[in-house]
MARVEXDO-224825 format. One line per 8 residues: number of its first residue (from 1); for each residue y, x, z of N, C-alpha, C. Coordinates in nm, 2 decimals. Example, Ala and Ser with C-alpha at 12.3 -4.5 7.8 and 13.67 -1.06 7.14 Angstrom:
MARVEXDO-224825
1	-0.57 1.32 0.78 -0.45 1.23 0.78 -0.33 1.32 0.78 ~ -0.22 1.28 0.71 -0.11 1.37 0.71 0.00 1.29 0.79 .
END
This chain:
MARVEXDO-224825
1	1.41 1.93 0.34 1.27 1.95 0.33 1.21 1.84 0.24 ~ 1.11 1.88 0.15 1.05 1.78 0.06 0.96 1.69 0.14 ~ 0.94 1.57 0.08 0.86 1.47 0.14 0.71 1.51 0.13 ~ 0.65 1.51 0.25 0.51 1.55 0.26 0.41 1.45 0.20 ~ 0.32 1.49 0.12 0.22 1.39 0.07 0.11 1.37 0.17 ~ 0.05 1.26 0.15 -0.05 1.21 0.25 -0.19 1.25 0.20 ~ -0.23 1.37 0.23 -0.37 1.42 0.19 -0.45 1.45 0.32 ~ -0.41 1.39 0.43 -0.47 1.42 0.56 -0.61 1.36 0.57 .
9	-0.64 1.25 0.50 -0.77 1.18 0.52 -0.89 1.26 0.47 ~ -0.87 1.35 0.37 -0.98 1.42 0.31 -0.99 1.56 0.34 ~ -0.88 1.62 0.39 -0.89 1.77 0.42 -0.90 1.85 0.30 ~ -0.99 1.95 0.31 -1.01 2.05 0.20 -1.13 2.01 0.12 ~ -1.18 1.89 0.13 -1.31 1.86 0.07 -1.29 1.78 -0.06 ~ -1.39 1.77 -0.15 -1.40 1.69 -0.26 -1.33 1.74 -0.39 ~ -1.24 1.84 -0.39 -1.17 1.88 -0.50 -1.03 1.82 -0.51 ~ -0.95 1.87 -0.61 -0.81 1.83 -0.61 -0.80 1.69 -0.68 .
17	-0.88 1.65 -0.78 -0.86 1.53 -0.85 -0.88 1.41 -0.75 ~ -0.99 1.40 -0.68 -1.01 1.29 -0.59 -0.90 1.28 -0.48 ~ -0.86 1.40 -0.43 -0.76 1.40 -0.33 -0.62 1.35 -0.38 ~ -0.59 1.38 -0.50 -0.46 1.33 -0.57 -0.47 1.18 -0.59 ~ -0.59 1.13 -0.63 -0.61 0.99 -0.65 -0.60 0.91 -0.52 ~ -0.66 0.97 -0.41 -0.65 0.91 -0.28 -0.51 0.91 -0.23 ~ -0.43 1.01 -0.25 -0.29 1.02 -0.21 -0.21 0.91 -0.28 ~ -0.23 0.90 -0.41 -0.16 0.80 -0.49 -0.19 0.66 -0.44 .
25	-0.31 0.62 -0.42 -0.35 0.49 -0.37 -0.30 0.47 -0.23 ~ -0.31 0.57 -0.14 -0.26 0.55 0.00 -0.11 0.53 0.00 ~ -0.03 0.61 -0.08 0.11 0.59 -0.08 0.15 0.45 -0.13 ~ 0.08 0.41 -0.24 0.11 0.27 -0.30 0.08 0.16 -0.20 ~ -0.03 0.18 -0.12 -0.07 0.08 -0.02 0.03 0.07 0.09 ~ 0.09 0.18 0.13 0.17 0.18 0.25 0.32 0.16 0.22 ~ 0.36 0.15 0.09 0.50 0.13 0.07 0.55 -0.02 0.10 ~ 0.68 -0.03 0.13 0.73 -0.16 0.17 0.75 -0.25 0.05 .
33	0.72 -0.38 0.07 0.73 -0.47 -0.04 0.82 -0.59 0.01 ~ 0.88 -0.66 -0.09 0.97 -0.77 -0.05 0.88 -0.90 -0.07 ~ 0.91 -0.99 0.02 0.84 -1.12 0.02 0.90 -1.21 -0.09 ~ 0.83 -1.27 -0.18 0.89 -1.35 -0.29 0.94 -1.48 -0.23 ~ 0.90 -1.52 -0.11 0.95 -1.65 -0.06 1.08 -1.63 0.02 ~ 1.08 -1.54 0.12 1.20 -1.53 0.21 1.29 -1.41 0.17 ~ 1.23 -1.31 0.10 1.31 -1.19 0.06 1.31 -1.08 0.16 ~ 1.24 -1.09 0.27 1.23 -0.98 0.37 1.14 -0.87 0.32 .
41	1.15 -0.75 0.38 1.06 -0.64 0.35 0.94 -0.63 0.44 ~ 0.88 -0.75 0.47 0.77 -0.75 0.57 0.64 -0.79 0.51 ~ 0.62 -0.78 0.38 0.50 -0.82 0.31 0.40 -0.70 0.33 ~ 0.28 -0.73 0.39 0.18 -0.63 0.41 0.04 -0.69 0.37 ~ -0.05 -0.60 0.36 -0.19 -0.64 0.32 -0.27 -0.68 0.44 ~ -0.32 -0.80 0.43 -0.40 -0.86 0.54 -0.55 -0.83 0.52 ~ -0.60 -0.84 0.39 -0.73 -0.80 0.35 -0.73 -0.76 0.21 ~ -0.84 -0.73 0.15 -0.85 -0.68 0.01 -0.80 -0.80 -0.08 .
49	-0.69 -0.78 -0.14 -0.64 -0.88 -0.23 -0.55 -0.99 -0.17 ~ -0.54 -0.99 -0.04 -0.46 -1.10 0.03 -0.34 -1.03 0.10 ~ -0.22 -1.07 0.07 -0.10 -1.02 0.12 -0.03 -1.13 0.20 ~ 0.03 -1.09 0.31 0.09 -1.19 0.40 0.23 -1.13 0.45 ~ 0.33 -1.22 0.45 0.46 -1.19 0.50 0.46 -1.20 0.66 ~ 0.50 -1.10 0.73 0.50 -1.10 0.87 0.61 -1.19 0.93 ~ 0.71 -1.22 0.85 0.83 -1.30 0.90 0.80 -1.45 0.88 ~ 0.77 -1.49 0.75 0.76 -1.63 0.73 0.62 -1.68 0.72 .
57	0.52 -1.60 0.71 0.38 -1.64 0.70 0.33 -1.67 0.56 ~ 0.41 -1.65 0.46 0.37 -1.67 0.32 0.26 -1.58 0.28 ~ 0.15 -1.64 0.22 0.04 -1.57 0.17 0.03 -1.57 0.02 ~ -0.01 -1.46 -0.04 -0.02 -1.45 -0.18 -0.14 -1.36 -0.21 ~ -0.21 -1.40 -0.33 -0.32 -1.32 -0.37 -0.27 -1.22 -0.48 ~ -0.32 -1.10 -0.46 -0.28 -0.99 -0.56 -0.40 -0.90 -0.58 ~ -0.37 -0.78 -0.63 -0.48 -0.69 -0.65 -0.52 -0.62 -0.52 ~ -0.62 -0.53 -0.52 -0.66 -0.47 -0.40 -0.56 -0.38 -0.33 .
65	-0.48 -0.31 -0.40 -0.39 -0.21 -0.34 -0.24 -0.24 -0.37 ~ -0.21 -0.34 -0.45 -0.08 -0.37 -0.49 -0.06 -0.52 -0.52 ~ 0.06 -0.57 -0.52 0.09 -0.71 -0.55 0.17 -0.71 -0.68 ~ 0.12 -0.78 -0.78 0.19 -0.80 -0.91 0.24 -0.94 -0.91 ~ 0.37 -0.95 -0.89 0.44 -1.08 -0.89 0.47 -1.13 -1.03 .
END
């Protein structure tokens, strides 16, 4: 079975283009990232532009939806 895209937040509203953009941002936000300090896959977004490793507590500033190392 194919991987199901995440368009649940908008339903059938707003048209196809905003729903595709929402899905793209949502999937990018939820993907697993590696910590540059300890190498674990526990880096998650704490606030807009602030990313924190759950394992070692390392904080890094990035963009709103992604980390550019």
